[in-house]
C-alpha positions in Angstrom: -61.3 -68.0 70.9 -63.3 -71.4 71.9 -66.7 -72.0 71.0 -68.5 -72.2 73.8 -70.7 -76.1 74.5 -74.4 -76.6 74.2 -76.5 -78.7 75.3 -78.9 -81.0 73.3 -82.6 -82.4 74.6 -80.5 -85.7 74.0 -78.4 -85.1 76.8 -75.3 -85.2 74.6 -73.4 -82.0 74.3 -72.6 -81.1 71.2 -69.5 -77.7 70.3 -69.7 -75.7 67.7 -67.7 -73.8 65.3 -67.6 -72.1 61.9 -64.6 -74.1 60.4 -63.5 -77.2 61.8 -60.7 -78.5 59.5 -59.6 -81.9 59.3 -55.5 -82.4 59.7 -52.5 -80.3 61.7 -50.2 -80.9 58.6 -48.8 -77.4 56.7 -52.5 -77.5 54.2 -54.3 -77.7 57.1 -53.1 -74.9 59.6 -51.7 -73.1 56.7 -55.4 -72.7 56.5 -56.3 -72.3 60.0 -53.3 -69.0 60.3 -55.1 -67.7 57.0 -58.1 -67.3 58.4 -57.5 -66.2 61.2 -56.5 -62.9 59.3 -60.1 -62.8 58.0 -61.8 -62.2 61.8 -63.1 -65.8 61.4 -62.0 -67.5 65.2 -64.3 -69.6 65.8 -62.3 -72.8 64.1 -61.8 -76.4 64.8 -59.0 -78.5 64.3 -59.0 -81.9 64.1 -55.6 -84.2 64.1 -53.2 -86.9 64.7 -50.4 -84.7 64.3 -46.6 -86.8 63.7 -44.5 -86.8 66.2 -41.8 -89.2 66.1 -39.2 -90.4 62.8 -38.8 -88.7 60.1 -41.0 -87.6 57.4 -40.3 -87.4 53.5 -41.0 -84.2 51.9 -38.2 -82.2 53.1 -37.4 -79.6 49.7 -38.7 -75.8 50.6 -38.4 -73.9 46.8 -37.1 -70.2 48.1 -40.5 -68.5 46.8 -42.0 -70.5 49.7 -40.3 -67.6 52.3 -43.1 -65.0 51.0 -46.2 -67.7 51.7 -44.3 -67.8 55.5 -44.2 -64.5 55.8 -47.4 -64.4 54.8 -48.6 -66.5 56.9 -46.8 -64.5 59.7 -44.4 -67.3 59.8 -41.3 -66.4 58.3 -39.0 -65.0 61.9 -40.5 -68.5 63.7 -38.4 -70.3 60.8 -35.7 -68.4 60.4 -34.7 -69.4 64.4 -35.2 -72.9 63.6 -33.5 -75.9 62.5 -32.3 -75.9 58.5 -30.0 -76.2 55.4 -29.1 -73.0 52.9 -30.2 -75.4 49.8 -28.0 -74.5 46.9 -30.3 -75.5 44.3 -30.8 -79.1 42.1 -28.0 -81.9 40.5 -29.7 -84.2 38.0 -28.7 -86.7 35.7 -31.8 -86.3 33.5 -32.2 -88.0 29.8 -28.6 -88.8 30.4 -25.4 -89.9 32.6 -24.4 -85.9 32.8 -24.9 -84.3 35.6 -26.9 -81.3 35.2 -27.1 -78.2 37.7 -29.9 -75.6 38.7 -28.2 -73.5 41.1 -30.6 -71.3 43.0 -27.8 -68.0 43.6 -29.4 -67.6 39.8 -33.0 -67.7 40.9 -35.2 -63.9 41.7 -36.1 -65.6 45.2 -32.9 -66.7 46.4 -32.2 -70.1 47.9 -34.3 -72.5 49.5 -34.5 -74.8 52.2 -33.4 -78.2 53.0 -36.1 -79.1 56.6 -36.7 -82.0 58.5 -40.2 -82.5 57.9 -41.2 -83.6 61.7 -39.6 -80.2 63.0 -41.0 -77.4 60.1 -44.4 -79.5 60.8 -44.2 -78.6 64.6 -43.7 -75.3 63.3 -46.6 -74.2 62.4 -49.0 -76.6 64.6 -47.2 -75.1 67.8 -48.3 -71.7 66.0 -52.0 -72.2 65.3 -51.7 -73.6 68.8 -50.9 -70.2 70.6 -53.3 -68.1 68.8 -55.5 -70.1 70.7 -57.2 -72.7 68.8 -58.6 -75.4 69.2 -56.6 -78.7 68.4 -58.1 -82.1 69.3 -55.9 -85.1 68.5 -58.7 -87.3 67.4 -60.0 -88.2 64.3 -63.1 -88.5 62.1 -65.4 -91.0 62.2 -68.4 -89.6 59.7 -69.7 -86.8 59.2 -73.9 -85.5 57.3 -75.0 -82.9 56.9 -78.4 -81.0 58.8 -81.4 -79.6 57.5 -80.7 -76.4 59.1 -77.4 -76.3 57.1 -74.9 -77.6 59.1 -72.4 -80.7 59.4 -72.7 -82.4 62.3 -69.4 -84.4 62.8 -68.8 -87.8 64.9 -65.7 -88.0 66.4 -63.7 -91.3 67.2 -63.1 -90.4 71.1 -64.9 -86.9 71.3 -68.4 -86.2 71.6 -70.5 -85.1 68.1 -69.5 -81.4 66.4 -71.0 -78.8 64.9 -70.0 -76.7 61.7 -71.0 -74.6 59.5 -67.8 -75.4 56.9 -64.9 -78.1 56.3 -62.0 -78.3 55.3 -60.6 -81.8 54.3 -56.5 -81.3 54.9 -55.7 -84.9 55.2 -53.6 -85.5 52.0 -53.5 -87.9 49.4 -56.3 -90.2 52.0 -58.4 -87.4 51.6 -60.6 -88.8 54.0 -63.2 -86.1 53.7 -63.8 -86.4 50.7 -64.3 -90.4 50.7 -67.3 -89.4 53.3 -69.0 -87.5 50.8 -68.7 -90.0 48.1 -66.0 -88.1 45.9 -64.2 -90.1 43.4 -59.8 -89.7 44.0 -58.3 -89.7 40.6 -54.9 -91.0 40.0 -52.8 -90.4 37.5 -50.2 -92.9 37.9 -49.2 -95.2 40.4 -46.4 -93.5 42.4 -44.7 -94.6 45.3 -41.3 -94.2 47.0 -39.7 -96.6 50.0 -38.0 -93.2 51.8 -34.3 -94.2 53.4 -32.6 -91.5 55.9 -29.1 -91.9 57.2 -27.0 -90.9 59.4 -23.7 -89.6 58.2 -23.9 -87.0 55.3 -22.4 -88.2 52.1 -19.8 -85.9 50.7 -21.6 -85.8 47.4 -24.5 -82.6 46.4 -24.2 -82.4 49.9 -26.3 -79.2 49.5 -28.0 -79.7 46.6 -30.8 -81.8 45.9 -30.1 -85.0 43.3 -32.4 -86.7 40.9 -31.3 -89.8 39.0 -33.6 -91.4 36.1 -33.1 -94.8 36.0 -34.6 -97.5 33.7 -37.4 -98.1 35.7 -38.1 -95.2 37.9 -35.9 -92.4 39.6 -33.7 -92.1 42.9 -33.3 -88.8 45.2 -31.5 -88.0 47.8 -31.0 -84.1 49.6 -29.2 -83.3 53.0 -31.1 -82.4 56.1 -30.1 -81.2 58.8 -28.2 -83.4 62.2 -26.0 -84.7 59.8 -29.1 -86.4 58.2 -29.6 -87.2 54.5 -32.7 -88.6 53.1 -32.3 -91.3 49.3 -35.1 -92.0 47.7 -36.1 -94.5 44.9 -39.4 -93.4 43.4 -41.0 -95.9 40.4 -44.5 -98.0 40.1 -46.1 -99.8 43.6 -45.8 -102.7 41.5 -42.2 -102.2 40.7 -41.7 -102.4 44.8 -43.1 -105.4 44.9 -41.3 -107.4 42.0 -38.1 -106.7 43.4 -38.6 -106.9 47.1 -38.2 -102.7 47.5 -38.9 -102.7 51.4 -35.3 -104.9 51.8 -32.8 -103.3 52.4 -30.5 -105.4 50.0 -32.7 -105.5 47.6 -33.1 -101.2 48.2 -28.9 -101.9 47.9 -29.0 -103.5 44.7 -30.9 -101.5 42.9 -28.9 -98.5 43.4 -25.8 -100.3 42.3 -26.7 -100.3 39.0 -27.1 -97.1 39.0 -24.2 -94.8 37.9 -24.3 -91.9 40.4 -26.4 -93.3 42.8 -24.5 -96.0 44.2 -22.0 -93.5 45.4 -24.2 -91.8 48.2 -24.1 -94.1 50.6 -20.8 -95.5 52.1 -19.2 -97.8 54.9 -20.4 -95.8 57.3 -23.7 -94.5 56.1 -26.2 -95.8 59.1 -30.0 -96.9 58.3 -32.2 -94.4 60.9 -36.0 -95.4 58.8 -37.2 -96.8 56.4 -41.0 -96.5 54.6 -43.1 -96.7 52.3 -44.9 -94.1 51.0 -47.6 -92.8 48.1 -46.2 -90.5 45.8 -48.8 -90.0 42.9 -50.4 -87.7 40.9 -53.8 -87.7 41.8 -56.5 -84.5 42.4 -60.6 -84.9 43.8 -63.5 -85.1 41.4 -64.6 -82.2 43.2 -62.2 -79.9 44.9 -65.2 -78.5 47.0 -69.1 -76.7 47.3 -71.0 -74.4 47.9 -72.8 -76.8 50.5 -69.8 -76.3 52.9 -66.4 -77.3 52.0 -63.4 -77.4 50.6 -60.2 -79.2 50.0 -56.3 -78.0 51.1 -53.0 -79.6 49.8 -52.4 -82.8 48.5 -56.3 -83.5 50.0 -57.3 -81.1 46.9 -55.1 -82.3 43.9 -51.4 -84.0 45.0 -48.8 -83.1 42.9 -45.4 -85.4 41.3 -42.7 -85.0 43.7 -40.0 -84.1 40.9 -42.1 -81.0 41.2 -40.7 -79.7 44.7 -43.5 -77.7 45.5 -45.5 -79.8 47.8 -44.8 -77.8 50.4 -45.5 -74.5 48.9 -48.5 -75.3 47.4 -50.0 -76.7 50.4 -49.0 -72.7 51.7 -50.6 -71.2 48.9 -54.0 -73.5 49.1 -54.7 -72.4 52.4 -54.3 -68.9 51.6 -56.7 -68.8 48.6 -58.9 -71.4 50.5 -59.3 -68.6 53.6 -60.4 -66.0 50.7 -62.8 -68.3 49.4 -64.1 -69.6 52.8 -64.5 -65.6 53.8 -66.7 -65.2 51.0 -68.9 -68.3 51.6 -69.5 -66.9 55.0 -70.5 -63.2 53.1 -72.9 -65.1 50.9 -70.7 -65.5 48.1 -70.9 -69.4 47.2 -69.1 -69.1 44.0 -65.8 -68.2 45.3 -65.8 -71.5 46.7 -65.8 -72.4 42.8 -63.6 -69.9 41.6 -60.7 -71.6 44.7 -62.0 -75.3 42.9 -61.2 -74.4 39.5 -58.5 -72.4 40.4 -56.9 -75.7 42.1 -58.1 -77.4 39.0 -56.1 -75.3 36.4 -53.2 -75.8 38.1 -53.4 -78.8 38.2 -53.7 -79.6 34.4 -51.4 -77.3 33.8 -48.8 -79.9 36.0 -49.7 -82.9 34.2 -48.7 -81.6 30.7 -45.0 -80.1 32.9 -44.8 -83.8 34.3 -45.6 -85.0 30.4 -43.0 -82.9 28.8 -40.4 -83.1 31.7 -41.1 -87.6 31.6 -40.9 -87.3 27.8 -36.7 -85.7 28.0 -36.1 -89.0 29.5 -36.0 -91.9 25.7 -33.3 -94.0 27.4 -35.7 -96.4 28.3 -38.9 -95.8 26.3 -40.0 -99.4 26.5 -40.0 -99.1 30.2 -43.3 -99.6 31.9 -42.7 -96.7 34.0 -41.7 -94.0 31.5 -43.7 -95.3 28.9 -46.8 -94.4 31.2 -45.8 -91.2 31.8 -44.8 -90.0 28.4 -47.6 -91.7 26.6 -49.7 -88.3 26.1 -52.5 -88.2 23.5 -52.1 -91.5 21.6 -55.1 -91.9 19.8 -56.3 -91.3 16.7 -59.3 -89.2 16.3 -60.4 -90.9 13.2 -60.1 -94.9 15.0 -63.2 -96.3 15.3 -63.7 -98.1 18.9 -66.6 -100.4 20.2 -67.3 -100.8 23.3 -65.7 -104.3 25.1 -68.4 -106.2 26.1 -66.3 -109.5 27.1 -64.0 -106.9 29.7 -63.9 -108.4 33.0 -61.6 -105.2 34.1 -62.7 -102.7 37.6 -63.6 -99.6 36.2 -61.0 -97.6 38.4 -61.8 -93.7 38.9 -58.3 -93.0 36.5 -57.4 -89.8 34.1 -61.7 -89.1 34.7 -64.3 -90.4 38.0 -65.2 -94.1 37.2 -68.8 -92.5 36.9 -67.3 -90.1 34.2 -65.3 -93.3 31.8 -68.7 -94.8 31.7 -70.8 -92.3 30.1 -68.0 -92.3 27.5 -68.1 -96.4 27.1 -71.3 -95.6 26.8 -70.8 -93.6 23.3 -69.3 -96.2 22.1 -72.4 -99.3 22.2 -72.2 -98.7 18.1 -69.1 -98.3 15.8 -67.7 -94.9 16.9 -64.9 -93.0 15.1 -62.6 -91.7 19.0 -62.6 -87.7 17.6 -67.3 -88.0 17.4 -67.1 -89.8 20.8 -65.1 -86.6 22.6 -67.1 -83.6 20.6 -70.3 -85.5 21.7 -68.8 -85.7 25.6 -68.1 -82.3 25.7 -72.0 -81.4 24.3 -73.4 -83.4 26.7 -71.5 -81.8 29.8 -70.4 -78.1 28.9 -67.0 -79.1 27.9 -66.2 -79.2 31.0 -62.6 -81.1 31.2 -60.3 -79.8 28.1 -60.3 -82.0 25.4 -57.0 -83.5 25.8 -58.2 -84.6 28.8 -61.0 -87.2 27.1 -58.8 -88.1 24.6 -56.4 -89.4 27.5 -59.5 -91.1 29.0 -60.4 -92.8 26.0 -56.9 -94.0 25.6 -57.2 -95.4 29.3 -60.1 -97.8 28.7 -58.4 -99.3 25.5 -55.2 -99.2 26.9 -56.9 -101.1 29.4 -59.5 -103.2 27.1 -62.9 -102.0 27.5 -62.4 -99.9 23.9 -61.5 -102.5 21.3 -61.0 -101.6 17.8 -63.6 -102.3 15.5 
């Protein structure tokens, strides 16, 4: 059902919707489809979907089958082109290959996707349900006194909505409009390449190999295509100029296994740079009528391989919260946000444990930065460095929270005392380990120095 336009006294036509979703990827479309099941039909999606080339993120875990079924997409998905994934293979922590086969898992096999085709499946399903989709982009939004959001689009007229969903991926564009910090935990990027001419090696297993400055990844895709990527910090990509194909190949030549994936007949189709950091919003949503889903809410290291399944799960959980919000249960948004935060905190612990299993390059900046967890001795006396010229960024915690921690060290103070003082002041809104990590970040970047 499409919303009817309403004329204003200024001659403008303002369309009104219950929910406006910015972003038409998996997370945004999953939210829309789930909202329909909740009985909310006045929905607008604003997006400029990708339509050509190849898109990173092609592995779908077996557990995603149940999520597709819940969204009413499983039957349609099974008619699309995909490869059955047999599992994963890795050389991590040593040169030895270790296989993890899906046949041994509860949920059966996984899938290797053409991501643009997969995303189009969601988009087409949303369109077939009669949900309005505008090929446009958000310019600005503001909250009006009557508790409505007013959105200004780049080419379309103004839009009013009761609720806004940010489904814009890691750029989290809605949250940025609302001045909500996005907190990064690393600077992981990927140089992604797509090749024609399937490699016989790991033809039905995704493959990961750790190297001194990061890790390499490959996965077979439909239509005799395979993806091959190098994941490392952005500074390393710049240092080695990995966006140049000759340098990309030279990097692979130093590996034990990945160097064999390219042959004389491999034809490069596309090469691009992708942001792949672990990051999340400082606030996932608000009782004032907005929340974020998918990577916009929290983005996991691609090593976890759960991005697509998480996007669908977020959409389903978000629809429950939004439905309850419309039924005058505002705490549902807070509960949804807490659920996303808790899951991300657990991911950070698993990420640390997994990266810590690689002990061959402990002095490499890439590995060192991911293997340091709580490196601040509780009795260490610290004081604020008044002479640093470094910029305080949103890392571990928001820059505002980091600034609050810094004020605790205007005089000499043991680290454990500052942690307790901060927790008492904020009401334990974060686990202790995150405050300790924040202090570690401040030390490593010269905001705090040993007394």
